[in-house]
Structure formats: C-alpha cells, structure tokens
N, C-alpha and C positions, 0 to 999 in steps of 0.2 A: 184327920178325915181320910176315909178310905178312898184310894185312887179309883176314879170312875173308869170302868171298862169301856173300851171303844168297840162297838159292835159293827162288824163289816159283813154285809150280805155275802152268802156263799158265792154268788156269781162274781162279785167284786174280788173276793179272795182268789178265784180262779184267774181273773184277769191280771191281778197283781203277780201271781205266780208265773204267768206267761209274759209279763212285762207290758201289758196293755194298760198303762196308767196315765196316758196322755190323751185319752179319748175325750171328746166333748160332744155329747149327744143330748137330744131332748125327745121325750115321748110325745108323739102325736096322739096316739091312743094306747091302750094296754098292749097292743100287738104290732103297732107301727111306730117306727123310730126315725126321727130326722138324724141323718148321719153326714150332713154337709159341713160347710165351713165358710169363713169370711176372709176376704183379702183386703187389707187396708193399705198395702204397699203399692198396688197398681194405681198408676196415675191416670191412664186413659183406657176406657172400656173399648174393645175392638180397635185400640190404638187411635181412636177418634174422639171419644166423649169424655171430658173430665169427670172424675168421680172422687171429689174431695172427701166424701164419706165412705169410700170403699164400695164393695159389692159382696153379696153372698152367692154361694153356689149350693143349691139345695139338692139333696138326694134322700131317698126314703127307702127304708128296709122293712119289709113285711115278714113277720115271724109266724109261721103257721105249720101245717104238716110239711109243706114245702116252703123254702125261704125264697124271697124275691126282692131284688133291688130295683128301684125305679130310677134310672139314669145314674151317671157318675158325677164327676166334678172337673174343674179346671186343673191343669197340671201344676199350677202355682200352689195348690193346697193338697197335693197328692199325699204327702206323708200324714197329714191330719185326717184326710178322708179315709185312707186305708186303715189307719188306727181305729177310726170310728166304726168302720164296717166289721173289722175283725173282733173288736171288743163287743159289739152288739151281737154278732153271731155266736160268740162265746164257745167256740169249738165246733160249731155246726158248719156244714158245707153250704155254699151258695148254689141254689138250684137254678134260679132264673135271673137274668138281667134284662129288664124291659128298657128299650131305648126309644124314648118318645121324641128325642131331638138330637140330631147328629152334629150340631155346632160344637167346635172344639172345647168351648168352656163347659160343656156337659159330657162330652164323649172321650175326654183325654185319657181316661183310665180303663177303657174297655180291654185293651191288650194286657194290662197289668192284672186285671181280675181273671181274664181267661187263662193266664199262666198259673195263677194261684189256685184256681178252681177248675181243673181239667174236665169235670163233668157238667159244668155250668152251661145252660142253654141261653143263647142270645135271642131275645124276642123282638121282632120289629116287622115293619111292612116291607114290601119289595124295594121301595125306594131307599129305605133306611139301610137295608143290607147291601144295596149297591154302593151307597156312600161309605159304608164301613170298608168295602174293598178299595175305595179310592183313598181313604185315609191310612189304612193299615195293610201291611203284607202279612196277613194271617191265614192260616188254614182253617176255614170255617166248615169243612166237610163234617156233616152230622152234628154240628154245634148250633144250628139256628132253627128257629121256628118262625115261619112267615105268616103273619096275620093279615086279615082283611077287615074292612069296616064291620063292626058289630060282632066280630069273633070274641070268644071268651076263653079264659084260662083259669082253671080251678087250682087253688093252692091248699084247699081243705075247706075251712069255713069261709075263707075269702075268695071272691070270684072277680076276676078282672075283665072288664069290657073295654074294647078299643074303639075310640072315636077319632076319625081322621079330621085334621084341621090344616089342610095344605095351605101354604103361604101365610101362615101365622107363626112365623114369618119366613120359613123355609118350606120347600115343596114336600118334604117327607114328614112334616110334623104331625104327630097324633097326640091325643090325650088319653089317659087311662082312667076309667071309672071303676072304683071298687064298690061293689054292690052292697055288701053286708054292713059296712060302716058309712056308706054314701059319701065317699071322698072322691073328688075329681083331682087327679094329678094332671095339671093343666099346661105342662111344658112352659114356654116363655110367656104365655098369656097370663095376665093378672100379676106380673112381676114388677120389680122396681130396682133402681140403683139403691145403694146404701148397704153397708155391712150390718149384720145383726149384732146388737149389743146385749147379748144374753136373752133379750126378749125375742120371741119367735112368733107369737100370735097377735092378731089384729087388736084384740081387747087388752093387750099389754102395753099399748102405745097410744099417743094422741095422733090420730090419723091425719088431721088437717095440718098440724105443725111438724110432725116427724116423718110423714110418709108421702103426702100428696105431691109436693114439688118434685121429688125424685121419681115418683111413679109417672107423673105427667111427662116429664122429660124423657123417661125411659120409653113410654108408649109412643109418644109422638115422633121420636127419632128412630126407634127400632122397628116399630110395627105400624106407624102412622099411615104409610102408603097403602096398607091393605085393609081399608075400612070395610069393603064389601066382604072379604073373606072372614074378617072378625065378626061381622053380622051373621054370617052363616054358622060360625062356631058358637056364637051366643044362642042361636036358635036350637042347635043340637044340645047345648048344655041345659037349655030351658026345658028340654023334654024329659029330664031325669031329676029325681029328688037329690039335691046337693046339700049336705050338711057341713061340708068343709071343702075348701079349695087350697091345694098345695102346689104352688108354682115352683119354677126352677130358680128364681131369684126373689129375694125379699121375704115378706111375712106370709104366714099361713092364715087363711081366713076361716073363722069358725063362728063369729058372733055378728059381724057386720057385712055379710055377703051382699046384701042389697046395696051397700055403699059402693063397692067396687063395680058391681054390675051396672049401676046407674052411671058411673064415670065412663065405663067402657061403651055404654050406649051413646053417650054424648060424643066421646072422642071418635068412635068408629063411624058416626054419621056426620062428623065435622060440624057439630052443633056447638056454639060457644058455651062455655061454662058460665060466663059472666057477661052482662052488658057493661062494657067499659072500653077504655082506649089504651092501646099500647103504642107509644111513639118511638120509632126506631130511626135513629139518625146516624149519618156519617158526616164527619166534619174535619176539614184539613187544618183550619186555623181558628176555629171557634165561631164563625159567623152562622153556619148552618145549625150548629148546636144552640146558639142564641135564639134563633127562630123557633127551634123545637121547644126550648124552655119557656119562651113567651107564650107559645100556643098552649102549653100545659097549664100555665097560670091563667090564661083566658078561660079555658075549660073549667078549671076549679072555681073561678069567679062566677061562672054560669051554673054552678051546682053539680058538676060532674066530678066525683071524688074517687072513682075507680080508674086511676090513671097510673100507668107504668112508663118510664122513660129509659131507653137503653142506647148506649153508644155501640154501633155495630162493629167498630174496630176493636173495642176493649171487652166485649161480651161474647162468649163462645156462641157459635151459631146454634148449638143444640138448645141453649136457653132461649134464644130468640124464637126458635121454632115452637118450643113449649108454650111461651107466652102468646104466640100468635094463635095457637089452638085454644088458648084459655079465653081470650077476649074477642068481643064481637067486632071491634073497630081497630083498624091499623092505620097509623100515619107513617108514611115513609118519606124521610127527608134526606136528600143527598146532593152533593155537588156533582157537576159534570167533570169527568176526568178523561183526558185524551179523547174527547168527543164521545165518550161512553159513560155508562153508569159507574159511579164510584165503586172500585173493586170489592170492598167489603160488603156493600149493599148488593152488588150483583151475586156474590156468593150466597148471601141469605136468600135472595129471590130464586136462585137455582135450587137450593134445598127445599124452599117452600113449594115449588112446582113438583119436584121429585117426590115429595112426601104427600102430595095430593091434597093439600089444604084447600078448602073452598068455602063458599057461603060467608064471605066477610065483606064489610064496607071498608073501602080504602081511600085515604086522602093522600095527596102528593104535594111535596114541597121540593122545588129544585133550586139550585144555586149555580151561578156561572158568571165569570167576570166579562167575557166577551161572547160566549155562545152557550147559554143555558139550555141544555138538551136532556138532562137526566129525567125530568118529569115526563117528557114525551116518550123516552125510551122505557122508563118504568111502566108507563101506561101500556105500551105495546107488549111488554113482557107479560103483564097481568091479563091481557086479552086471551092469552093461551092457558089461563087457569080458570077452572069451572066456577061459575056463579060468584064472580067478584064484581061488586058494585063500586064504581069509581065516583067519589063525591067531588062536587065542584064548589068553589073554584080551585084549580091547580094554582098554587102560590109560587110565584117566581121572584127569587131574590137575586139581585145583581151585585155580587160581592158582599154587601152587608145590608142589613135591614134599613129601609127608608120608609117615609110616611105612606107611600102607595102600597108597598109590600106588607107593611104592618096592617093596613086596612084590609088587604086580602086575607091576612091571617085571622082578623076579627070576623070577616064574613065566613071563612071556612070553619071557625070555631062554632059559630051559630048553626051552620049546616050540620056539623057533627052532633050538636045538641039536639037538633030537630030530628035527626035520624035515629037517635037513641030513645026518643020518646015512645 
C-alpha cells in the first residue's frame, strides 16, 4: 500500500518553520480568531472565589486590511497567548490593540505586545489609558487612540463601534461591536467561570448542566452589585443587531443568545430564577443543623420540592450568594455567638448586602442556650437591605429542638408554603 501523503496547509508550514507549533486557537468566523487560553491550575479567582473547573481568558484577533486584537490575557497563560497571537498573525504585524477592560486578568500582556509590535496603537477610552499608566511604566507617546462613546475604527471591511459600559464592573469598561459580522465583544459581561474543554460555542455544550452554575456564581459575585448598570448596558446592546456575543471569560454565544439575555435580565433586576427555598444554616454542635433539616423535611411533606440546604461554615460564600440569587425564599438559621450573629452567617449577610441582593422572602431561625439573639440581629441586618420580606414566626431554639420550637417550625413551614403559592 502506498504511504499516504500528509498535506499541511501553507500557513501551517510557515508556522512550523518559525516554531509556532504550540498554538491553540479556534475560528470565530473566517476572519476572527479566538486566541485565548484556559487555566486549570488557579485555585482562587481574584484570590477569593474557588474555581475547581478553572477559568478561561478570551482574546480575539481580527484579520483584515489592518489587524486588531481585542484584549489580552492573564499572565498565567502568557506563553500560550503569545504563541496563539503570533501563529494567527502568521508573520503580519499587529496594528491595533483594543482594551475593553483593564483588569489584570485581561491586560497583563499589553507591555509584551507593545515591545513586540512597536507600531501597534493601543485603543481605549480616557479612563482606560489612565489605568494603563497606573499599571505600567510605559512610554505611550504617539501610541494611543482615545475613543469616546459611539466612535468607530475601520479595519477595512470590519468596522468597530465602541459602547461604554461603566461599572460592569469597573469604571473604564467598554464593549466593542463589530458591525459587518454583528459581533459584540462584551468584556466581562456574559462571562463565566470554567475552563474551555475544546468546546468554545454555546451550541457545543449543555448550557444547564455545563454552564449555568458557573455563570450564575460568576455574575452574582463579580457583577451582582451593579444591576442598574447592567440594565443600562443591556438596553444599549438591545439597540443593535447582535449575531454573536464574545465575552472575556467562558463560552462564545452564537445560537442561544436569548438564553443568556434572559438570565441577565433576571439577575440584574434581582428577580428569582425559581420559586423555591434555600436554607442556609450555621451550627456549632448540630442542633441548629437539625432544625434546618427538619424544616426541609416539613416543606417537602407539604409539596415544596425545590429546596437547597447549605452549611455556611463548609460552603464557600460565593456559592451561598449564587443560590440566594437563584431562589425566591431564604431561610437563615444561626446560633448566637458572643452575643452576636454566628461569624460565618454574618460574613454571608455582609456579602449579601454588599452585592445588593433584594426582593426576597426571608425566614429566621435562632439558637442560644442562655441568650438567643441571632434572630433579632439578623432581622436588624436585613432591614438595611432593599425589599426583604421577613416571614413570621421567627423560630427560637434554646439549645436543642423541643416540642414548642418544633411547633414553631411547623407554623413557619406553612407560612413559607403559603407565600410560595
């Protein structure tokens, strides 16, 4: 049998000759290439949020009469990122770098690119360029283009429009809309935790099982505070024809754009995704946990089956926040600790307020051997959060559940059921 010839495209032969054989890219369209990468080694995003499935850093390169890179990537994947950019350029120079967001997980390679491509122009708004000066000691004289809202930049057949989205979630954030292919490069909006496993597009994965939990936790903890600003950005996005959304983290949207827009509409207006109950408890010796479990069973007996139960001491607060955004009803159960709210519960409440969650029904269970105060204190804390309805009765457990406190739980369970109707 004649040995089969292996056909290598000319551009790949050129890459091999130069040594660019470690590149890992995917085409967004015929002329736009994803040149980002994934990091599965990082344990904590922003040194705060656990990311057991890793995270991706997305960057996009447009090949036209002029070449244009949209954002860079985190320093952790610098070698892969640079390899991807050089391989995709295939010997061409880089004419423009558009900086949509100056957070270090996206801007860490600006200086590297500026050194490699001395004629490259850095495109950003006034706030962006100010931030570059804060992060880098670079001579930017004659190397920048300052854009304002609705300015355009022609690359040839591709035309970039700049749409400002301040506080989604930094003040300099903007999105870039490419008019000829109708792609919105959306910065951190519409992103998610989770590394890319070869699949890049929304129609290549099961959104509910593979994407939603990471995206919800990403949005609620990173962007959740800025619902009003997200609403403004959504209205701007709704004014143009969008065929694809390309964020800086996670998957690229091309088939199910309405899916992510609907989720953002709910999350940014603090509207629950589901009518259901999340029970969050802190427990020192198991007695408060027991009360939480009994309440969950009572609710199930009464026909409520969308129930989630979490130990605030063993569950990262980012998950607790995400589940609080998800469900319509919260049950907070905590012992009194040094005449204050149990510390892990207090930390959760602090984040809940900081991230601006509102419009929830909340039930309270307190425990204390000689001075049960946590229910009162949690109630007072919740008064400072917008549109929180406190359900009655507040259940008081003294050390361990007894007949009277069990009856309070039964009454509270019925109250929750009635409010879910």
